[in-house]
N, C-alpha and C positions, 0 to 999 in steps of 0.2 A: 169730179175727181178730186175737188177741194176737201168734200165732206169725207172723202175716203182717207186721204193723208189724214185728217184731223183725227177721224175713227181710229186708223192705226197707232197716231203718236198717241191718243189715249189709252189704246189698250196696251200698251209698252209700258206706259206710265205705272199703268197699275199691276202690271205682272212685274215691273220693278219693285214698285211699292212691296207687292206679297213677298216678292223673292227677299226683300230685306229684311220684312216683318220675321219671315222664317229663320234666315240665318242668326239674326238676334236673340230669336228665341232659344237654336241651338247653341249658340255662345253662352248665350245666359244658363243653360241648363249644364253646359263643360264647367263653368265658373261655380256655378254652385256646388257641383260634386267634388270640385279642386277643395272648397272652402270646406266642406263637409271632411274632407281628411286632413286640413290643414287643423280644424277643429282636436282631431286625436293626437295630434303631437306635441312634444314636452318645451319646446321652445318656441311659441308662436311670437313671442316679442322680438324673435332677430329682426333685423333692419330689412332684409330683404323678403322676408313673408308679412312685413306691416303693409306692403303695398299689394298684398291678395286682400281685398276687401270692396265691397258693393259701392263705395260712393267716389273711389280713388279718380274714377274716369268723370267725373262730371261735365267735365269741360268738353268730353268727347264728341265725335258726329253719332250721336245714338240718339237723336232727336226722331229720328224716324220710328222710333219704339214709344210712343206717347205714352200706352196703353200699360208701360212698364214703371212701376213708381219709384223704382233704384235702379243706378246704372252697375250692370254687372257684365261690363266688355273686359275677358281675361287677357286680351292681347297686348295690354298695356302694362299686364303685370312685370316684375322680375323675374327673370329667366322663363318667361313664356313667350313663345314667337307661334303666329297662325299663318295659316294659308290665305292665299288671296279673297276667301270668302268667310273669313272669321273665324275658323275652326283651329283648334290648336292642333299644331301638326308637331310641336319640338317644345321639351321641357328640360333645362339644364339647371340643376341645383347642387351643380359641384362646389364643394367646398363650404357650403351655406351651412353647416352645422345641424344641419336636420337631424332631429332624434324623435325616433318613433319606430312603428312599424308600417308594413304594407300591405295589413287586414282590411284597412279602409280606402285603399286607393283606388279612385275609381277606374278602373282597366276597360270596364263594358262601356263606360260614357265616353270615351276619348276615342273614335271611332277613326281618326285621321293622324293617328299620333304615330310620328314615323321615329322618331328621334328620343329615348329617354334616361337622363344622365342623372343620377343621382349619388355618384362616387363622390369617395373622401368626406361621410359623413357619419353620422351614428344609428344609422337605421340597424335593428335588431329583430329576432323573429326570423318566420320562414318567409320562403316566398311563395306567393300565394297562386295556385295553379289557374286562378282566373286570368294570369299575365298573359295568356295565351289570346285572350277576347283582341290583344293591340295586334290585329291580323296585318296592319301595312309595315309594320315596326323592322326599321332595317339597322339599326344600332341603339344596343341597350348596355350599359355600363352601371353594375351595381356595386362594384369595386372597392375595396377600403373603408368595409363596412363592418358589422358584427352580424350579418346574417347567416344563420344556422339550418339545420337540417337538409335535404336533400334535394338536389337539382329535379325540380318535377320536369317528368317526361313528355309535358305538354309544349316543351319548350321545340319540340318536331312539328309543331304548327309554324314556327315563325319562316314562311319558306321565303321570304323577302330580307330574310334578316342576313347582314352583311360582316356586323360586328357583333361579338358578343364578349362583354367583361366581366367575369365573375369571380376577378382575384381579391386575393388577401381580407378574405372574410371566416368564416369558423363553418362552411360546408361540409356536409361529411357524407357517407355514403357512395355509391359507386357512379360514373360517369353514364348518363342514360345512352342507350345507344339509337335512341330515336335523335341523339345530336347530328348523325349521320344522314338525317334528312336534309340537313340545311343547305340546300346544293349552291344558295349563293355566299355561303358565308366564307369569308375572309382573312378575320382573326377571331381566334379562339383564345381566351385567356382564363383560365381556371387556377391556374399558379397560388400557393399559398393558401392552400385549405387544409381540412382532414379527410381528403376523399381517397377511397380506398379501392380494392376490389381490381380488375384488369382494365386495362385499355381496350375500350370495343373498337373491335376489326371494322365495325360500320364507319369510324373516323376515314377509312381508305377511299369513301364515297366522295368526300369535301374535295370534290377538284379543285376548288377556287382557292381553297385556302393556303394562304401567305405567310403568315405566323399561327406558330400554335405554343403555347404556355402552359404545360403541365406540371412544372417543376414545383419543389417543396408541399409534396403530399406525401400518402401513404399508396402510393398505388404500388400494385405488384403482378407476378404473372410476366410471360414472355412481351416483347414488343411484337405487334404483329406485323406481318409482313407486308400485310395490304397497305400500311403506310407507305410502301414505296412507288404508291399510285399517285401520291401528291406531288405532281409536274409541277408547280407552280410554287411550292414551298420555298421561301426565302429564309426564315429561320425556326429551328426548334428547340425547343427546351424542356429536356424531360429530367432536368437532373432531380438530386435529394428525393429519392422514393427509394422504394425495395423491389425495385425491377430485376428480373432474374433473366436467363439463359442468353442465346447470343445476340449480336446485334445483325439483323437481318441482312442477307446480303442484296436484299433489293432496294437499302437505299442507295446502291449504285446508279439508281435509275433518276435520283433528285438532283437534276444538272444544274436548277437555280439554287438549291441551299447554300447558303453562304456562312451559317452559324451550327454548329451541330453540338450540341451542351446534355450530354449522359452521365455527368459525373454524380458521384457519390449515391451509387446502386450496387447491386449484386449481379451485374451483367459478367459472363464469362465467356470461356472459348475464347480463339482468336480473333485479334483485328481482321475485319473482311478485306480481302484483297482488292474489291472492286470499289470502297471508297476511293481510291487513286482515280474513281471516272468523274466523280464530283469535282468539275474544274473548277466552280465558282467558289468553292471550300476558303473561306480565309480566317475560319476559327474552328479547331476541333478541341473537344473538352472532354476525355473519357477516363480523367483520373478518379481516383478511391472506386474501384471496382475488382474484380478478381479475372480480368482479362488475362489471358496467357498465350505460351508461346512466343514468336519470335514478331517483332513489329516489322510490319508488310513493306517493303522496297516500293510498292508502289504507291506510297504516300508522297516521293521524290518528284510524282509527275503532279502535286499539286502548287502549282508555281506563283500561286496569288495568296499561299496560306501565309498569314502573318504570325499565327500562334497554334502549337501542339502540344498539349498539356495533357500526358500519358503517367504522370506519377501516381504511384501509391497503389500497384496493380502487381500480375506475377508475370510479368513480359519477361524473359530468357533471351539468351543469346547476344550476340555483338549489336552494339548501334550502327544501322546500317551504312556503308561509307554515300549512299547515294542521297542521306541526309543533306549531304552539303550542295545539293543543286538548289535545296529550297532559299533562294535570294532573298526573297519577302520576308523570310522569317525572321519577328522580332522575338517571340517568347517560344523556349523551348523548354518543357519541365519533363525530364525520366528518371527524376529520384525515386527511390523507395521501390526498386525492383529487384529482378535478379540477373538485372543485365552484366555480361562478362565481356571478355575481350578486352582491347585496345580501344582508347580514345581516336575515333578517325580523325585521322589530319585531315580532312575534307571541312570540318567543322571551321576550321579557319576561312572557309570562303564564304562563310555567312555574315556579310560586311554589314546587313542591317541588323544583327542580332544584339538586344537590350539585357536579356536575363538569359541566363544558362542554369539547370539545375541536373545534375547529372551524381548528386549524392544519395548513399546508403545503395549504394549495388555492390558488385563485385568487379568493377574494371580493374584491370592493371595495366602494367607499364608503363612507360613515359607521359608525360604532358607534351602533347605535342607543341613545338615551338610556333607553328605555325598559327596556334592562336595568339599569338602577338600581334596580328592583324585585324584583328576583333576589334575595330577604332573605337565604335557605339557601346560596346560593351558597358553594361552601368553594373550588372550584379554578376557574380560567378561562384557557383557552390558544388564544390566536388569532394565533398568531403565524405568521410566512412565507406570507403572503398580501400582499392590494395596496390594503391600507387607509387612507383619508386620512383628513383632517381633523381635530378634537382630539380630545383623551380627555374623553369626556363627565364632567361634574363630578358627575353622578345618581351614579357610583360612589362615592361617600362615603358612598351608603345600605347600601352590600354590606361590613354590620359583623362578618360571618363568615367573607369573603374570606382566604383564608392564602395563594395564590399567583395572580399575576397576571402573566401572559406575552402580550405584545403585540408582541413585537422584530420585527426583520425584516418592515416595513411601511413604508408612508409617512405615518405619521402625523404632523402638524404643529402649531403652537403649542404653547404653555407647558404644560409640568408642572402640572395643578391642584393648589392648594393644598390644596382639600378630602381628597385620595388622606390628608392627615394625620390624618383623621377613623377610618380604615380602621385599627384599633386590633389587628385580627385577623393582620394583612399579616406575612407570613413571608420573602415574596420578591416582587421587583419586577423583571422583565426586560422594558426599554423600547430596547432599544441597536438600531442600525440603523433609526432613522427618522430625520426631519426635524424633531424637536422643538427647540425654541428657547428662549430666554429663561433665567430663572438657576434655579439647583437650588431649590425653595422649602426653607425652613429648617423646614416644618410638618414635612418625612420625619423630622427627628429626633423626632417625639413617636412614632414605630411603633416600641414600646420590644422586640417578638418579632420586628423583621426582622432576618433573619439574611443575605439577599441582595439586594444593588441592585447593579444593570447598567444603566448607562445611555449606555455608550459608543457612538462613532458615529453623534453627533448633532450639533446645533449649537448647544450649549448653553453660555453663555457668565457673565460675572462670576466672583467668586470662589466655591471650595469652602465651604458654610454650617460655621462653626466650631463651631455644636452637631449635626454628626454625631458629634464624639466622644461623643456621648448614647447613641449605638447602639452598648449594650454587649454586645450578641449577637449583632452584625455578625461574619461568616466571609469574607464575599464585597464587595469593593466594586471595581466595575469603570467608569471615568471618563475610558477613554481615549478620542483621536480626537474630539476636542470644541474649544473655542476659548477652553477657560476660563482665567482669569487670577490674581493674587496667589499668596499663599504656600499650602504645605500646612497644613490643621489642625494646630496642635501636639497636640491631644489623638485624633488620628487612630485609636489603638489601646487606647482608654482602658480597654476591657472586657478586652482582653487576648485576644480570640479570631479577631483578623483572620488570615484564612490566605491569601486571594486579594486584591491592592491591584495595579490598575493604574490610572495616570492620563498614560501615556506619549501622546506627540504632542497638549500642549496649548502653552501661553502660561505655565505657571506659573513662577514664579523663588523665588530664597529656599533657605534653606539646607532640609536635610533634619528633617522637625520630632522633636523629643524622643522624641516618642511611638514614633516606628518605632524607635529605638534600643533601646528593650528590650521592643520587640514580638516577642518569641521564638518566637510561634505561625504566624509569615509561612513560607508554604512557596512564593509565587509571588509577585515584585515586576517590575513594569515601569513605568518613571520616566524610560526613552530619551524624545529629542525636546523637551527643554523647555528651560529654562532657570534652572535649578537650580542654585546654587552651593553655595561652602563647603567645609570640610576633610574630605576623605573618610574622614581616617583617624579622625576624631571623630564625625563624625555616623551611624557605624554600628558595632553591637553585633555579639554573637556570635548566630547563629541555626542552635539546630540540626537543624531540620526545614526548613531552608530548601533547596528543590529549583532554583529558576530566580531570576536577578537581572538585569535590565538596566539601567544607570546611565550607558548610552551617548549622545551627544549632548547633553552637558549644559556647564558651566562649572565642574566639582568641580576643586579642586587639592589637594596635598597628597600624601602619598606611599600607596603601598598597606599596610593595614594587615596585622600576622602574624595576627589574628584571622580571616580568612577560611581558612585552614588547620585551625580549631577547627568550621568548617561542617562536619559530616561527609557530610551528606546532598546537599550544593550538587551538581549536575549541570549547571549551565550559570552562567558568572560573565562577563558582558560589562560593559568600563567604556572601550569605546571614543572616540575624538574628543572628548575631554577635557582637563585639562591637569595630568597627574598626573607627578609628577616622581620621581626616586630609583631603588632598584632594584627590579626583582619579588623578593619576600618567598620565602625556600628554605620557610617554613613552610607555602606554599600548597601544596607535594607530598604534604601530611599530608591534603587534603581531597582523597583518593582516588576518589573516586566523579564527580569533573568531566568532563564529556564534551566540553563546548566551553566554550575560555579564549581572549576576544576582549580583548585591551589594546593594541590597534594604535592608529594616532596620537596617542600622548600623546609626552611626554619621558623616556621610560623610558631610563636608562643601565645600563650594567656589561653583564655575561656573561650569558645564559640559567644558573637557577642548576641544577646538575646534577640536584636534589631534584625538576624539575618531570617528570622521566623516571619517577618512580614513580605519576603519572598514568594506571595501565594500562588505565585505563576513555576515554583521551582520542580523541575523533574529531575536532573540530577546533581547529588552535592557529592563532592570529592575533595576531603581534607586528610586524606589520608597522607603517612609519612610526612608529620610533621610534629612539632612539641608542644602540640595543645594540651591545657590539661582543664581538671574540673569534671564536671557532670555535664551531661547532654539537658540542655533545655527543655521543661518539659513541654514547652510551646513549638516545639518540633515536629509534635504528633498533630499540629493543624495543620501541616503542608500537606493537604490533601493529595495534591498531584505528584509528589516525588513517588518516581518510581528504582530510583538507584541510588543508596547511601552509602558509602565509604569512609568511615573513619580509623582505618586500621593503623596500627602503628603510629600513636601518639601515648599520650601519657594521661587520656581520662581515667576517671576512677569514679567512686561511688556505684550505684547499682544503673541498671539499666531501668531506665524510664516506662512505666504500663504504657504512658498515651504512646510509647512506638507504634502501639498496637492499632490507634488511627489511621497508621498508613497504610490504607487497604489496597493503593496501587501497587506495593514496593513488589519488586521483582527481584531484587540485589539487595543484601544486607553485610556488609561485612565491619564486625566491630572486633577483630582479632590484634591481638599485640597491643594489648591496653592493661589494664587493673580492673577493671570491671570487676565489682564483688555481688556477693549474695547470688540469691538464686535468680533462674530466666524466667521472667514473668511468662506467665500462661497467655497472655494477651498475644504475644508471639504466635499463639495457634490461629488470630485470627487473619494472619497474612495469606492469603489464599493464594495469591498471584506471583508467591516465592518462589523464584528458581535458584538461588545461593543464599547460604545461611551460613555465616562464618562468625564463631564467636571462640575460636580458639585463643590460645597464650592469655587467659584474663585469670582471676581468680574466683569464678563462678562455682558455685554451692549448689545443694538441694538436689533434687531429683530433675529427670527430665521431663517436661510436663507430658502427659497425655493429649495437650490438646494438641500435640506436633502432628496427631493423625487426621488435622483439616488442612494440612499443607498439601494438599494435593497436587501443586505443579513442582513441589521442590525435586528439584535433581541432583544438588550437591549440597552436604551437613557436614560442618567440621565444628566439633565440639572438643579437640582435644586440647591437652595441657590444660586441664582446671583441675576443681575438686570434684567434680559432682559423682554423686554416691546412688547407691539403688539399684534397681534394676532397668534394664532398656525397656520401654513399655512395648508390647507386644502389639499395639494398634501400628507400631513402624506398618505391617505387616501390608497395611491399605494402602501405604505410599509406593503405586506402581510404577511411577516415573523415577522414583529416587536411583540414583545411578552409581553416587561415591558417598562413601562417609570414611570419617576418621573421628575417632573418640577414644586414642590414645592418651595414656596418663590421666586417668581420674581414680575414680575409688568405684568404678561399676560392677557390677557381679548379676550373675544368672545366666541364663541363656540367652544365645543372639534372637534376632528375630529372625523369623524364616522369609526372609525376600532377598532380591538378588543383590543390593547394594550390599549386604551386609554380609550373606554367604559368599561374596565375590571378593570381600575387602581381605587386605595382605594382613599378615600379624605384627608389621609394621603401624599399621593404622588402629589396632587394636591389643597392642601390648602397653604394660604398664597401669594394668587396671587390677581391682582386688579379687574378682573371681571370676571372670568370665567364661563361659564354655560355648562349644559348638565344633562344626566342623571342620574351621578353618586350621588349616597346619599348624602347629604351636600351640593350639589352645586344648585344653580335656574336653573329652568327649561328655552329653550330656545324657541324660535317662530319658528313653523314647516319649515317654509319657508325657514329659516336661514340655514338648513340645507341642503336646495336645492340650496347652491351654492351663497346666497346672503352674503354678509357681513354686518356689522353693521351701514353704512355710507350708503347703499343701505335701509336697511329698516328704517333709520330715514329718508331718501329723502321720502318714500314712503308713510311712517303711519303719519308722524308728520303734512303734509301739510292737509291728508284726516281729522284729527282730528281737527286741525285749521279751516278748511272751514264748519265743522260742530258748532263750538264752535261761529264762525261768525254769521253763520246761526242763530242759535238761540239768539245768542245776538239783531241781527237785528229783530226778532220777536220780543223779549221782548219790544224792543225801538219801535216798532211799537205800542205797547199797551199802551206806553206812551201817547202818541197822541190822543190815540180815547175816544171819550167821554164817561164820567163815565156814568152808570146807577143808577139807585136807589139803594139805600144802600140794602135793603132787598133782590131784584134781584141779586145783586152780590153774598151775602151770599149763596143764593140756586143756585146761578150757579157756586159759588167756590166748594161747595161740589160734584156737578155733574161732575164738572171737575178733581176734585181730584179721584174719581172712575173712569173715563176715564184714567188717567194717567194712575193708576195702572192696567188698564184692557192691556195699551198697550203690557205691558211685560209680560211674559208665567208667571212669580213668582207671587206671592201674595207681593203686594208695602209694605204694611205696616211691615210684616212680614221681607220681605228683607231689607227694612231699617234697623230693630232693627238686625238683621243680620250681615251686611256689618259694624254697629256699632263696633258690636264684633271683628268682624274678624281684622279689623284694626284699634283697641282700640281707637275708636272716633277718626280715621283719624290720628291715630299718624303718626309723620315725618318717623319711620322706616319704615314705608309701602309705603313710598311716591317713586313711581317710576319715576317718569317724572312729570316737569313743564313748564306750556304753558302762554300763555298772559291773557287766561281769566280763569286758575284756575289750580289744580294740578292731577295728576293722581295717582291711588293707587292700589296696589295689593291686591286682597280679595280671600279668599280659604274659600268657603263655607264649611257648613256641610253635604253637599251632595258630597262633592269631588270635585263639579266644581270653575272653578279660572276663575275669571273675571277682566278685568281693568275696575277702577270705576274714573270717571272724573268730580271732585268736582268744579263747578263754584264758582269763589269770589261773595260775598255778593252784588248784584243788589240793585239801588237804588227805592225807594217809588214811587209806579204806573208804573216801566218796565215791570210790567207781567200783565198789564191791558187787553192787548187782549190774552188770553190763547188760544183759540180756533184756530186760525193761528197757534200759537206754537205748538201744540199737532197735528196740520196736517204736519207740518215740520217734526217732532219725528217720527211720524207713515213712512214717505217716508221713513226714514233713515233705519227705521227696517224693510225694505221691500228687502232693496238693497242687492245684492248677486254677489259678485264677489271675484277672487281667491288672488287679494291684498288688497282686505278690510276686517278688521276683522269685526266678525259679530257683529251688534248695536243690543240691548236685549231690552232696553227700557229706562225711563226717572221717576226718582223719584222726587217730590219737598219736599227739606229740608229747612223749613221755606222760606228764600229769596235766598238759594242758591239751586239750582237746581244740580241733579248729572246724567250724563251718564253712563252708562253699557255697556262695550263692551269685549266679552268674545272670546274663541276658546273654541270647543267641549273639553268635560271632558277629563281627562287625558294627553292633549296634551301639550307639551312645549308651553310657553309663554315670551313673550321679550316685553318691552315696552322703545322706546327712548334709 
């Protein structure tokens, strides 16, 4: 018996030794496999990974494997846990800074691995499909890395997996439908990747799923109705994708769901009334979608609901009265919809409400006084609606209210003085209403107030002096009211004021001393008042000032050099005041200025060269002063300048050519000055120019041909100068030109065939040397002059033709002198016959025509003379029929020079039959005693031009 017991004990020891040797061998294999992966990492020197080596366990109980030369037990390594048999079952390297790939990870060498946590590292590359060899895996977390590529469909082999976290990587492609095979899965997080495609319907098979995170991807298509099968779902996040279609009504089956996040998608249609069956819901976020129709009243059955966010949709109709039953509601967001009707008084029952957003709807009617019951309200936004009536005085009960926004409504009445009891208020926005009366001095009791916006109302009376007690005030906007009196002296007592606007009121008096030392100012608008005082004494140095407008007041004095110390200043406007003196050169030190408006003052001297240091300048307004000298050449270096107005000054010299470097200029006004010489051709380089006004100067020369490059030009004024020559026909290329004024120059020739010139009034064209065109009040031009011929070409063609005709007729007349005269009786008879023949040549009745020509030319008065030649004068005659003819009246012939009239008539008849596009039609010949006349004309109504 003892021998049997001894044998059994010996056998057990042998088996135990053999088992230990096998375990040691398996453990060593796992360790060596991990060390191979470690060797591929880029940060092997990390303190945690330093423990992964073959000698770190020299003192461990591995003496049983005496045949191994080194100790390779991984169970003592950092981040490694083993089972009772010494095999690795858990690896946790979270936040250890592991940097590398998973290509060499020993998936097939870790058969007992159940949990793998490599989250919050620097892993990159794809997830190898070999990961499916970890068949016992229950927990996998690879989130917060830089892993890319697709999710391997082999994930469907993880039949024991309960938690899968792949969030915050760079994964792409679609969600594999094989994920639906993970029947044990309780947590699935795929958020914040680049996943696309549809949500697979197979996810509806994950009956154990508790949490689902698919947010912040590019998923599209509808939400599968099968997701209504996830009876254990506790929270779902599908927000920030491109999901479309309806919210499935099957979601009403998710009785355990507490959080439903689907915001920032393209979901449409109504909110399912079945959501009212989800009694466990505490948070609903469906904002930033395209949901429409009514808000279902069934939502009022969700008595555990703390947050209902439906803003930025297309919901319409009234706010359900039943919303007042949500006694647990803390946050209600309904802004930016199309809701109408009145605000239900039942909202006053939401005693736990902290935030209320109703802005940007079409709500109307009064604000319910019951809202004064919302004792826990922290912020309320009712702006941009059509609310009417007064602000309820019950708002004074809202002791915790910090933000009150009711701007852009139709609220009326006065501001309740009770608002001064709301001690927690930090911001009040009541602008753009119809509020009237005084600004209550009780507002000064709101010591936490940082922003007060009351602009664009009908408030009157003075600004309370007590406003200086608001030591934390950063924003004070009182503009566009009817306020009177002086600005409070202690307006910036706390030294925190950043935004101050009181423009467009009836304020008077000087700038308060408090503003002079208010170095915190960033934006100031005081224009459009009756403020007075010496501007050089009322303002200080403002290192943070970005914008200031003091225009349209009654300030006097000179500009201070301190403006050059305002290094952040981008816009300075002091127009239409009584400022005198010179522009201080120090202003060039404020190099950030983009807009400088000093117009309509009494400034003298020249533009300081230092102003060209303002390289950010976009708009320069110096018009309406008494500035003199020339424009600095360096002004052309201001490449950002788009608006330049120097009009109504005393500038002289020539317009500098460097002005053509202002390639961004769209407005240029140099009118009412004393600029001389020609218009620089470089102006043609200003291709963005919309308006060009050079009127009322002393410019001379021609209009540059380069103006055809001004394709953006809409308004051109060159009037009251000394410009000469013809208007370039290239103006016809300026299709956008709509207004032109060239009056009182020395221009001549035809108007260009473009809308601006053809639609111009005579007032915009008068006072020139010889313009012609179809504009009423101008003489007409020859038709072919509009075909591109200029006046010189016309003269060269028409004058020789008429001259040849005159010489031919003169030769015929001389021929008659040397002919033998016939008997006196025959001559008289022949003369009568010839008279009739003369008249028959023309299509007109010659005798009647003669009388009408006499009438039309006032017996050939000089005012109708349009040309002179060696043999006679040419006159313009407008006949009663409307025909316009040119009449050539020859100088009186000597006696006997018309003897041979027959040959003369033959020559005339030949001229009447000539047809050529460059020869004016010749109608006939009429004898006027000893001075014959030729009639040349164009067709009725066509413009004429001779010489």
